[in-house]
C-alpha positions in Angstrom: 27.2 -104.5 63.2 25.9 -105.2 59.7 24.9 -102.3 57.5 25.2 -101.3 53.9 27.8 -103.9 53.0 29.8 -103.5 56.1 30.2 -106.3 58.6 32.0 -105.3 61.8 32.5 -107.8 64.7 34.4 -106.3 67.7 35.3 -107.4 71.2 36.0 -104.6 73.7 38.1 -105.1 76.8 35.9 -102.9 79.1 37.0 -101.7 82.5 35.4 -99.6 85.3 36.3 -96.3 83.6 35.6 -93.0 85.2 32.1 -92.0 86.4 30.5 -88.6 87.0 27.1 -87.6 88.3 26.6 -83.9 87.6 23.8 -81.4 88.0 22.2 -80.2 84.8 19.4 -77.6 85.0 17.1 -78.8 87.8 18.1 -82.5 87.2 21.3 -84.5 86.7 23.3 -86.5 84.2 25.3 -89.7 84.9 28.1 -90.8 82.6 30.9 -93.4 82.5 33.8 -93.0 80.1 36.4 -95.6 79.1 39.2 -94.6 76.8 42.2 -96.4 75.3 40.2 -99.7 75.5 41.6 -102.5 73.4 39.2 -103.4 70.5 39.8 -106.6 68.5 37.8 -108.3 65.8 37.1 -108.3 62.0 35.9 -106.0 59.4 34.5 -107.1 56.0 33.4 -104.7 53.2 30.9 -105.6 50.5 31.2 -109.3 51.1 34.9 -109.3 50.8 37.2 -111.3 53.1 37.3 -110.3 56.8 40.3 -108.2 57.9 41.7 -108.4 61.4 41.4 -105.2 63.5 43.3 -104.3 66.6 42.7 -100.8 67.8 42.0 -98.6 70.8 38.5 -97.4 71.5 36.5 -94.9 73.6 33.3 -96.1 75.2 30.7 -93.5 76.3 27.8 -94.5 78.5 25.5 -91.6 79.4 22.0 -91.4 81.0 20.2 -88.5 82.6 17.7 -85.8 82.6 19.1 -83.0 80.5 17.8 -79.5 80.7 15.2 -78.5 78.2 17.8 -76.4 76.3 21.1 -78.3 76.2 24.3 -77.5 74.3 27.7 -79.0 74.6 31.0 -79.5 72.9 32.9 -82.8 73.4 36.0 -84.6 72.2 37.3 -88.1 72.8 40.2 -89.9 71.2 43.3 -92.1 71.4 46.9 -91.7 70.5 50.4 -91.8 71.7 53.1 -89.6 73.2 56.4 -89.1 71.4 57.9 -92.0 73.4 55.1 -94.3 72.4 53.2 -94.1 75.7 49.4 -94.8 75.0 47.3 -91.7 75.5 43.5 -91.1 75.5 41.2 -88.3 76.4 37.6 -87.3 77.1 37.1 -83.5 77.2 33.8 -81.6 77.4 32.3 -78.1 77.9 28.6 -77.5 78.5 27.5 -80.7 80.3 29.1 -82.8 83.0 31.8 -80.2 83.4 31.9 -78.7 86.9 35.4 -77.5 88.0 35.8 -80.8 90.0 34.0 -84.1 89.7 33.5 -83.8 85.9 33.8 -86.4 83.2 36.9 -84.6 81.8 39.9 -86.9 81.9 43.2 -87.8 80.2 44.5 -91.4 80.3 48.3 -91.9 80.3 49.3 -95.6 79.9 45.7 -96.6 80.8 45.5 -94.5 84.0 42.9 -91.7 84.0 43.2 -88.3 85.7 40.6 -85.6 85.9 41.7 -82.4 84.1 40.7 -78.7 84.6 38.0 -77.1 82.4 38.6 -76.7 78.7 37.4 -74.3 76.0 36.5 -75.4 72.4 36.8 -73.2 69.3 33.4 -72.5 67.8 34.3 -74.6 64.7 35.9 -77.4 66.9 39.3 -76.9 65.4 41.0 -76.4 68.8 40.6 -77.3 72.4 42.4 -75.0 74.9 42.9 -76.2 78.5 43.0 -73.9 81.6 46.8 -74.5 81.8 47.3 -73.2 78.2 47.7 -76.7 76.6 46.3 -76.6 73.0 44.9 -79.6 71.2 44.4 -79.0 67.4 41.9 -80.9 65.3 41.7 -81.6 61.6 38.5 -83.0 60.2 38.7 -86.0 57.9 35.0 -87.1 57.8 31.9 -85.7 59.4 28.5 -86.9 60.6 25.8 -84.3 61.0 22.1 -84.1 61.5 19.6 -81.4 61.9 16.0 -82.0 63.0 13.1 -79.7 63.8 10.0 -81.3 65.1 8.7 -78.0 66.6 8.8 -78.9 70.3 11.9 -81.1 69.9 14.9 -79.7 67.9 18.4 -81.0 67.5 21.5 -79.6 65.6 24.3 -82.2 65.8 27.8 -82.2 64.3 30.4 -84.8 64.9 33.6 -84.6 62.8 36.1 -87.4 63.0 39.8 -86.8 62.3 43.4 -86.2 63.5 44.6 -84.5 66.6 48.0 -82.9 67.4 49.5 -80.6 70.0 49.2 -81.0 73.7 46.6 -82.5 76.0 45.7 -80.8 79.3 48.6 -81.1 81.6 51.0 -80.2 78.8 51.1 -83.9 77.7 52.6 -84.0 74.2 50.5 -85.9 71.6 52.7 -87.4 68.8 49.6 -88.5 67.0 45.9 -88.9 67.8 42.6 -90.0 66.2 39.2 -89.2 67.5 36.0 -87.2 67.4 34.9 -83.7 68.3 31.2 -82.9 68.7 28.8 -80.0 69.0 25.2 -80.6 69.9 22.5 -78.1 70.6 19.2 -79.7 71.6 15.7 -78.5 72.7 13.6 -81.3 74.2 
């Protein structure tokens, strides 16, 4: 990626991830999620020397026929348990979220498991799982966009930041980084 003085060159160690094909309105949406994926490469800012990067990433592949009016809340991120075990998550409400066969998952040491439905706070500051687990979110940067083209409208908000608390399944998160998202679309 090369944009506005930023040069990012990454290699991602992709795997099969988890897949879900879920009904949405009268149609369906397919998605494949990979989380905790090793990402290696370089980052150069404003023509400066490249810096080595080693991190964990989340990869989101989605295609489908969304309902005319679509709204969802989503979060994905990576982190570690108090004992250092790598953790990652993909949580959603509003799309691809049936009780079973959803895209919701938590990865522990690279192994994904589907988790029960979750609820997002209106302002995205908290995600509460059916088992009472609570994941708290603090925004550090935000991307947002609002468009109104009359027959097509979109209101999109995606803050990035720090997560703490417990993932679904009462999995303690010592530290976590990721994104939360709210998207309302009319297409």
